[in-house]
C-alpha positions as CSV (number, residue, x, y, z in Angstrom):
1,M,0.0,0.0,0.0
2,A,3.0,2.3,0.5
3,E,3.5,2.6,-3.3
4,S,-0.2,3.5,-3.9
5,Q,-0.1,6.2,-1.2
6,R,2.9,7.8,-2.9
7,I,0.6,8.3,-5.9
8,F,-2.6,9.6,-4.1
9,D,-3.4,10.6,-0.6
10,T,-6.9,9.0,-0.2
11,E,-7.1,10.1,3.5
12,R,-7.5,13.8,2.5
13,L,-9.8,13.6,-0.5
14,T,-10.5,17.3,-1.1
15,P,-6.9,18.4,-1.0
16,S,-5.9,15.5,-3.2
17,Y,-8.7,16.4,-5.7
18,F,-7.6,20.0,-6.0
19,K,-3.9,19.0,-6.2
20,L,-4.9,16.9,-9.3
21,A,-7.5,19.3,-10.7
22,L,-5.9,22.7,-10.4
23,P,-3.0,22.0,-12.8
24,V,-5.5,20.7,-15.3
25,V,-7.7,23.8,-14.9
26,F,-4.6,26.0,-15.3
27,S,-3.8,24.1,-18.5
28,M,-7.3,24.7,-19.6
29,V,-7.1,28.4,-18.9
30,I,-4.0,28.7,-20.9
31,T,-5.6,26.7,-23.7
32,L,-8.5,29.1,-23.5
33,I,-6.3,32.1,-23.8
34,Y,-4.7,30.5,-26.9
35,N,-8.1,29.8,-28.4
36,L,-9.3,33.3,-27.7
37,A,-6.0,34.8,-29.0
38,D,-6.4,32.7,-32.1
39,T,-9.9,34.0,-32.6
40,Y,-8.9,37.5,-31.6
41,F,-6.1,37.9,-34.1
42,I,-8.2,36.4,-36.9
43,A,-11.3,38.5,-36.1
44,K,-9.2,41.7,-35.8
45,T,-8.6,41.5,-39.6
46,N,-12.3,42.5,-39.7
47,D,-12.7,40.0,-42.6
48,A,-16.0,38.2,-41.8
49,M,-15.2,35.6,-44.5
50,L,-11.9,34.8,-43.0
51,V,-13.5,34.4,-39.5
52,A,-16.3,32.3,-41.0
53,G,-13.8,30.1,-43.0
54,V,-11.7,29.3,-40.0
55,S,-14.8,28.8,-37.8
56,L,-16.0,26.2,-40.3
57,C,-12.9,24.1,-39.6
58,A,-13.5,23.9,-35.9
59,P,-15.1,20.4,-36.2
60,V,-11.9,19.1,-37.8
61,F,-9.8,20.0,-34.8
62,T,-12.5,18.6,-32.5
63,A,-12.4,15.4,-34.5
64,L,-8.6,15.1,-34.1
65,M,-9.1,15.7,-30.4
66,A,-11.6,12.9,-30.3
67,V,-9.2,10.4,-31.8
68,G,-6.5,11.5,-29.3
69,N,-8.9,10.9,-26.5
70,I,-9.5,7.3,-27.6
71,Y,-6.0,6.5,-26.5
72,G,-5.5,9.3,-24.0
73,Q,-8.7,9.0,-21.9
74,G,-9.2,5.3,-22.7
75,G,-5.6,4.5,-21.7
76,S,-5.6,6.8,-18.6
77,S,-8.8,5.3,-17.3
78,L,-7.3,1.8,-17.5
79,I,-4.0,2.9,-16.1
80,S,-5.7,4.6,-13.1
81,R,-7.4,1.3,-12.2
82,L,-4.2,-0.7,-12.8
83,L,-2.3,1.7,-10.4
84,G,-5.1,1.1,-7.8
85,R,-4.3,-2.6,-8.1
86,R,-0.6,-1.9,-8.1
87,D,0.0,-3.6,-11.4
88,Q,2.9,-1.6,-12.8
89,D,4.0,-4.0,-15.5
90,S,0.6,-3.7,-17.2
91,V,0.8,0.1,-16.9
92,R,4.1,0.1,-18.9
93,R,2.6,-2.1,-21.6
94,V,-0.6,-0.1,-21.9
95,S,1.1,3.3,-22.0
96,A,3.6,2.2,-24.7
97,F,0.8,0.7,-26.8
98,C,-1.3,3.9,-26.6
99,F,1.7,6.0,-27.6
100,Y,2.7,4.1,-30.8
101,L,-0.8,3.4,-32.0
102,S,-1.8,7.0,-31.7
103,I,1.1,8.0,-34.1
104,L,0.0,5.4,-36.7
105,T,-3.6,6.4,-36.4
106,G,-2.7,10.1,-36.9
107,V,-0.7,9.4,-40.0
108,A,-3.6,7.3,-41.5
109,I,-6.2,10.0,-40.7
110,G,-4.1,12.8,-42.1
111,V,-3.6,11.1,-45.4
112,V,-7.3,10.2,-45.9
113,M,-8.5,13.6,-44.9
114,L,-6.1,15.4,-47.2
115,L,-7.3,13.2,-50.1
116,L,-10.9,14.0,-49.3
117,R,-10.4,17.8,-48.6
118,R,-12.9,19.1,-51.2
119,T,-15.7,16.7,-50.0
120,M,-14.9,17.5,-46.4
121,L,-14.9,21.3,-46.9
122,N,-18.3,21.1,-48.7
123,L,-19.7,19.0,-45.9
124,L,-18.4,21.6,-43.3
125,G,-20.5,24.3,-45.1
126,A,-17.8,26.2,-47.0
127,S,-19.3,28.7,-49.5
128,A,-17.7,30.3,-52.5
129,E,-16.7,33.2,-50.4
130,T,-15.2,31.2,-47.5
131,Y,-13.8,28.2,-49.3
132,R,-10.2,29.4,-49.8
133,Y,-9.9,30.5,-46.2
134,A,-11.3,27.2,-44.9
135,E,-9.0,25.2,-47.3
136,S,-5.9,27.0,-46.1
137,Y,-6.6,26.3,-42.5
138,Y,-7.8,22.7,-43.1
139,E,-4.7,21.6,-45.0
140,I,-2.3,22.6,-42.3
141,I,-4.4,21.2,-39.4
142,V,-5.0,17.9,-41.2
143,G,-1.4,17.6,-42.3
144,G,-0.4,18.0,-38.6
145,A,-2.9,15.3,-37.5
146,P,-0.3,12.9,-36.0
147,I,1.2,15.8,-33.9
148,V,-2.2,17.0,-32.7
149,I,-3.5,13.5,-31.8
150,L,-0.3,12.5,-30.0
151,S,-0.5,15.6,-27.7
152,F,-3.5,14.1,-26.0
153,I,-1.8,10.8,-25.1
154,H,0.9,11.6,-22.6
155,S,-0.8,14.8,-21.3
156,N,-3.6,12.4,-20.1
157,L,-1.4,9.4,-19.2
158,I,1.0,11.2,-16.9
159,R,-2.0,12.7,-15.0
160,S,-3.1,9.2,-14.3
161,E,0.2,8.7,-12.4
162,G,-0.5,11.8,-10.3
163,M,1.8,14.1,-12.3
164,S,-0.8,16.8,-13.1
165,T,1.8,19.6,-12.8
166,L,4.1,18.1,-15.4
167,S,1.1,17.6,-17.7
168,M,0.2,21.3,-17.1
169,V,3.7,22.4,-18.0
170,G,3.7,20.6,-21.3
171,T,0.2,21.9,-22.3
172,V,1.0,25.5,-21.1
173,A,4.3,25.6,-23.0
174,G,2.6,24.6,-26.2
175,S,-0.2,27.0,-25.8
176,L,2.2,29.9,-25.1
177,L,4.2,29.2,-28.2
178,N,0.9,29.2,-30.1
179,I,0.0,32.6,-28.7
180,V,3.4,34.1,-29.5
181,L,3.3,32.7,-33.1
182,D,-0.3,33.7,-33.9
183,P,0.2,37.5,-34.4
184,I,3.5,36.9,-36.2
185,F,2.1,34.3,-38.7
186,I,-1.4,35.9,-39.1
187,S,-0.7,39.6,-39.2
188,V,3.1,40.3,-39.5
189,L,3.8,37.7,-42.2
190,G,0.3,38.0,-43.6
191,W,-0.4,34.2,-43.7
192,G,-4.0,34.5,-42.5
193,A,-5.8,31.3,-41.9
194,R,-2.7,29.2,-42.9
195,G,-0.7,31.0,-40.3
196,A,-3.2,30.4,-37.5
197,A,-3.2,26.7,-38.3
198,L,0.6,26.5,-38.5
199,A,0.9,28.2,-35.1
200,T,-1.5,25.6,-33.6
201,V,0.4,22.6,-35.0
202,L,3.8,23.9,-33.8
203,G,2.3,24.5,-30.3
204,Y,1.1,21.0,-30.1
205,A,4.5,19.7,-31.4
206,L,6.2,21.4,-28.4
207,T,3.7,19.8,-26.0
208,D,4.5,16.4,-27.6
209,V,8.3,16.9,-27.1
210,L,8.0,18.1,-23.5
211,C,5.5,15.4,-22.4
212,L,7.7,12.7,-24.0
213,S,10.7,13.9,-22.0
214,F,8.7,13.9,-18.8
215,V,7.7,10.3,-19.3
216,R,11.3,9.3,-20.0
217,R,12.9,11.2,-17.2
218,K,10.2,11.4,-14.4
219,S,7.7,8.6,-14.7
220,A,8.1,5.5,-12.5
221,A,5.4,3.5,-14.4
222,L,4.8,4.8,-17.9
223,S,6.9,3.6,-20.9
224,V,7.6,4.3,-24.6
225,D,9.6,1.2,-25.1
226,P,8.3,-0.3,-28.4
227,R,9.1,-3.8,-27.1
228,K,6.4,-3.3,-24.4
229,A,3.8,-1.9,-26.7
230,R,1.3,-4.8,-26.4
231,V,-2.0,-5.4,-24.7
232,D,-4.2,-8.4,-24.3
233,R,-7.8,-8.6,-25.7
234,R,-9.3,-7.7,-22.4
235,E,-7.2,-4.6,-22.0
236,L,-7.8,-3.6,-25.6
237,K,-11.5,-3.8,-25.0
238,Q,-11.3,-1.6,-21.9
239,I,-9.2,1.0,-23.7
240,F,-11.5,1.2,-26.7
241,S,-14.8,0.9,-24.8
242,V,-13.9,3.9,-22.6
243,G,-11.8,5.7,-25.3
244,F,-14.5,5.5,-28.0
245,T,-17.1,6.9,-25.6
246,A,-14.8,9.8,-24.8
247,A,-14.0,10.3,-28.4
248,L,-17.7,10.3,-29.3
249,T,-18.2,13.3,-27.2
250,N,-15.9,15.3,-29.4
251,L,-17.0,13.7,-32.6
252,A,-20.6,14.4,-31.7
253,S,-19.7,18.0,-30.9
254,S,-18.1,18.3,-34.3
255,V,-21.2,17.0,-36.0
256,C,-23.5,19.3,-34.0
257,I,-21.3,22.3,-35.1
258,V,-21.6,21.3,-38.7
259,V,-25.4,20.9,-38.4
260,M,-25.6,24.4,-36.8
261,N,-23.5,25.9,-39.5
262,Q,-25.5,24.3,-42.2
263,F,-28.7,25.6,-40.6
264,L,-27.3,29.1,-40.5
265,L,-26.2,29.1,-44.2
266,P,-29.4,30.7,-45.5
267,Y,-29.1,33.4,-42.8
268,G,-25.7,34.5,-44.2
269,D,-22.0,34.0,-43.4
270,E,-22.1,36.8,-40.8
271,K,-24.2,34.6,-38.5
272,I,-21.8,31.7,-39.0
273,A,-19.0,34.1,-38.0
274,A,-21.0,35.2,-35.0
275,L,-21.5,31.5,-34.0
276,G,-17.8,30.8,-34.4
277,I,-16.9,33.6,-31.9
278,V,-19.7,32.5,-29.5
279,L,-18.5,28.9,-29.4
280,K,-15.0,30.1,-28.5
281,V,-16.3,32.3,-25.7
282,T,-18.6,29.5,-24.5
283,M,-15.5,27.3,-24.4
284,V,-14.1,29.6,-21.7
285,V,-16.9,28.6,-19.3
286,Q,-17.0,25.0,-20.4
287,L,-13.3,24.2,-20.4
288,I,-12.9,25.4,-16.8
289,L,-15.6,22.9,-15.9
290,V,-13.9,20.3,-18.0
291,G,-10.7,20.9,-16.2
292,F,-12.2,20.4,-12.7
293,S,-14.2,17.3,-14.0
294,F,-11.3,15.6,-15.8
295,G,-8.8,16.6,-13.2
296,G,-10.5,14.3,-10.7
297,V,-10.5,11.3,-13.1
298,P,-7.3,9.7,-11.8
299,L,-8.5,9.8,-8.2
300,L,-12.0,8.6,-9.1
301,G,-10.5,5.7,-11.1
302,F,-8.0,4.9,-8.3
303,L,-10.7,4.8,-5.6
304,Y,-12.9,2.6,-7.8
305,G,-10.0,0.3,-8.6
306,A,-9.0,0.1,-5.0
307,G,-12.7,-0.7,-3.9
308,E,-12.9,2.4,-1.7
309,R,-16.6,3.1,-2.5
310,D,-17.4,5.2,0.6
311,R,-14.6,7.6,-0.3
312,L,-15.6,7.6,-3.9
313,N,-19.1,8.7,-3.0
314,R,-17.9,11.4,-0.6
315,L,-15.7,12.9,-3.3
316,L,-18.5,12.7,-5.9
317,R,-20.9,14.6,-3.6
318,F,-18.3,17.4,-3.0
319,C,-17.5,17.7,-6.8
320,T,-21.2,17.9,-7.7
321,L,-21.8,20.8,-5.4
322,F,-18.6,22.6,-6.2
323,L,-19.0,22.3,-10.0
324,C,-22.6,23.4,-10.1
325,G,-21.8,26.5,-8.0
326,L,-18.8,27.3,-10.3
327,A,-20.9,26.9,-13.4
328,L,-23.6,29.2,-12.1
329,A,-21.1,31.9,-11.2
330,E,-19.4,31.7,-14.6
331,S,-22.5,31.7,-16.7
332,L,-24.0,34.7,-14.9
333,L,-20.9,36.7,-15.5
334,V,-20.8,35.8,-19.2
335,F,-24.6,36.5,-19.5
336,L,-24.1,40.0,-18.1
337,L,-21.1,40.8,-20.3
338,A,-22.2,39.1,-23.5
339,T,-22.2,42.3,-25.7
340,P,-18.8,43.6,-24.5
341,L,-17.3,40.1,-24.9
342,M,-18.4,40.0,-28.5
343,R,-17.1,43.5,-29.1
344,V,-13.6,42.5,-27.9
345,F,-13.3,40.2,-30.9
346,I,-14.8,42.1,-33.8
347,D,-16.0,45.6,-34.9
348,N,-19.2,44.6,-36.7
349,A,-22.5,45.7,-35.3
350,A,-24.5,42.9,-36.9
351,I,-22.2,40.1,-35.7
352,I,-22.0,41.6,-32.2
353,S,-25.7,41.9,-31.9
354,D,-26.4,38.4,-33.2
355,G,-23.5,36.9,-31.2
356,A,-24.6,38.4,-27.9
357,V,-28.1,36.8,-28.2
358,M,-26.5,33.4,-29.2
359,L,-24.0,33.6,-26.4
360,R,-26.6,34.1,-23.7
361,W,-28.6,31.1,-24.8
362,Q,-25.5,28.9,-25.2
363,I,-24.3,29.5,-21.6
364,S,-27.7,29.4,-20.0
365,G,-27.5,25.7,-19.3
366,M,-24.0,25.4,-17.9
367,V,-25.1,24.1,-14.5
368,F,-26.6,21.2,-16.3
369,C,-23.4,20.9,-18.4
370,A,-21.4,20.6,-15.2
371,I,-23.4,17.6,-14.0
372,V,-23.1,16.0,-17.4
373,L,-19.3,16.5,-17.5
374,L,-18.7,15.2,-14.0
375,Y,-20.8,12.1,-14.2
376,T,-19.4,11.3,-17.7
377,C,-15.9,11.4,-16.1
378,L,-17.1,9.1,-13.3
379,F,-18.4,6.5,-15.8
380,Q,-15.2,6.7,-17.8
381,A,-12.9,6.5,-14.8
382,S,-14.8,3.4,-13.4
383,G,-14.9,1.7,-16.8
384,K,-18.7,1.9,-17.1
385,A,-18.5,2.0,-20.9
386,L,-22.2,1.7,-21.6
387,A,-23.2,4.6,-19.3
388,A,-20.3,6.7,-20.6
389,L,-21.4,5.9,-24.2
390,M,-25.0,7.1,-23.4
391,M,-23.7,10.3,-22.0
392,S,-21.4,10.8,-25.0
393,L,-24.4,10.7,-27.2
394,S,-26.5,13.0,-25.2
395,R,-25.7,16.7,-24.6
396,Q,-23.9,17.3,-27.9
397,G,-24.9,14.1,-29.7
398,V,-28.1,12.2,-30.6
399,L,-30.2,13.9,-27.9
400,F,-29.1,17.3,-29.1
401,M,-29.7,16.4,-32.7
402,V,-33.3,15.3,-31.9
403,V,-33.9,18.4,-29.8
404,F,-32.4,20.6,-32.5
405,A,-34.5,19.1,-35.3
406,I,-37.7,19.5,-33.3
407,A,-36.9,23.0,-32.0
408,T,-35.9,24.4,-35.4
409,A,-38.9,22.7,-37.2
410,A,-41.2,24.3,-34.6
411,A,-39.6,27.7,-34.1
412,G,-37.0,28.2,-36.8
413,Y,-34.2,30.5,-35.7
414,N,-35.6,30.8,-32.2
415,G,-35.5,27.0,-32.0
416,F,-31.9,27.1,-33.0
417,L,-31.2,29.5,-30.0
418,V,-32.9,27.3,-27.3
419,A,-31.9,23.9,-28.5
420,Q,-28.7,23.6,-26.5
421,L,-30.4,24.6,-23.2
422,I,-33.1,22.0,-23.6
423,A,-30.5,19.3,-24.5
424,D,-28.4,20.3,-21.5
425,A,-31.3,19.9,-19.1
426,L,-32.3,16.5,-20.5
427,S,-28.7,15.2,-20.5
428,A,-28.3,16.2,-16.8
429,A,-31.4,14.3,-15.9
430,L,-30.1,11.3,-17.9
431,A,-26.7,11.5,-16.0
432,L,-28.3,11.3,-12.6
433,A,-30.6,8.5,-13.6
434,L,-27.7,6.4,-15.0
435,Y,-25.7,7.1,-11.8
436,R,-28.5,5.7,-9.6
437,K,-28.8,2.7,-11.8
438,V,-25.1,1.9,-12.4
439,F,-23.9,2.6,-8.8
440,A,-26.9,1.4,-6.9
441,M,-25.7,0.4,-3.5
C-alpha cells in the first residue's frame, strides 16, 4: 500500500482532488487564452469571410481531439485502475501501446482527410466566399494530425500517475508558443488562416516533445519502449470501450457544429462568423468545468479500482456541489457581459448583436453541463462503458440532434437558439438516472 499512497493521498480527498484538478484547470485556462487569442487575431482582420472560413474548420480539430482521447482517456482510465491494483507491469505495456498506436492512427487519418479535402470542406459548409480560407486552415491542421493527436496521449497518461503539474507544463508551453506565433504568422507575415493553423500545430509539437521527455525522465510507471507496446484482448476492449465513448463526445460535438453551420447558411455568413466567436467564448466557461471534472478522473479511477466506495461517494458529492456552483457563477458573468465580450473580438455591429443573443442562450444551461461532465468522467474512470457511451451521445450528440431538429422545425431560428439549453437539461437528468442505476448500493 505504500506505493499507492505515494501516488494519491486518499485520506485527504478534497486536497488530493484540488492537487490533481488545479493544474488541469490552469492548463485549460492557458488553452482558453490560446483559443481566444487565435480567434482575436483572426477577427481583428475584420474580414468576416476569414473568420467564418476558420470557424467552419473547428469540427476538424475537434475530431482530431476525439481520436487522441480514444487512447489518452481510454488509456488513462485503465491505467488509473491498474495503479489502484498496483500492477505496474501492465501500466508500462498499456502506455507504450497507446503512444505508438496514436502515431500510426494520426498518419492514416491525415492522409485520408487530405485526399478528401474538397468533400470535407463542402460538408463543413464552406461557401464560394469562405472556401479558400477554410481550405488554407484545413490543409495545415489535417497535415499535422499525428502531432495534434499525440498531444492528448501523454498529457492524459502522466496525470493518471498523479503528475498533473508536469502535464500542465507541457500543455501550457505549447499554448504559449501558439499565442506568440499567432500574431506573427497571421498579421506580420500575412499568412492569415494558414498562419493560424501552423501556429496551432507547432504549439502541439512542443507539447509532444515536453511530455515525452517527462515520461522518459520522471515517470516511474509509464513507458515508450516499443518492445512493451502490447495489450491483451481484455485490456484492448477496456481502452477502446472507454476511449471511444470519450471520443464520441468530441465527434458528436463536431457533427453538431456542422449541423448548426448548415442551418445558418441561409441566414448569411455573418451569422456563421458570430457563432464561431460565440462557441469560442462559451468554451471559456466549459473548459474550466472540463478541467475540474477531468482533473479528478485519476483519483476517481484509483478509488474505484481500490474498492474504496465510501470515499468515492464522498468525493463525488463534493465535486457535484462545487462544479454546479462554479458553473452558475461563470454563466451569470458571461450573461451580463455578452455584448462587451463580442465587441472584444470584432467591430461589426450585426455580428456583435447576433452573437450576444446566441452567447446568452448557449451558456444558460452550464449548470446542467457541469453535471453531465462530472458524471461522464465518473463513468469513464470506473470503466462503465455503456453509461459513458450514453452520456457521450446526449448533450452534444443524438439527444441534441433530436432536440435541434424538433426545435428548429417548430420555431426556426428561435428554436436554434434554445436547443442547447433543452438538450443540457435533458442530459443532466439522464446522467443522474444512470448514476442511480449503475452505482446502486
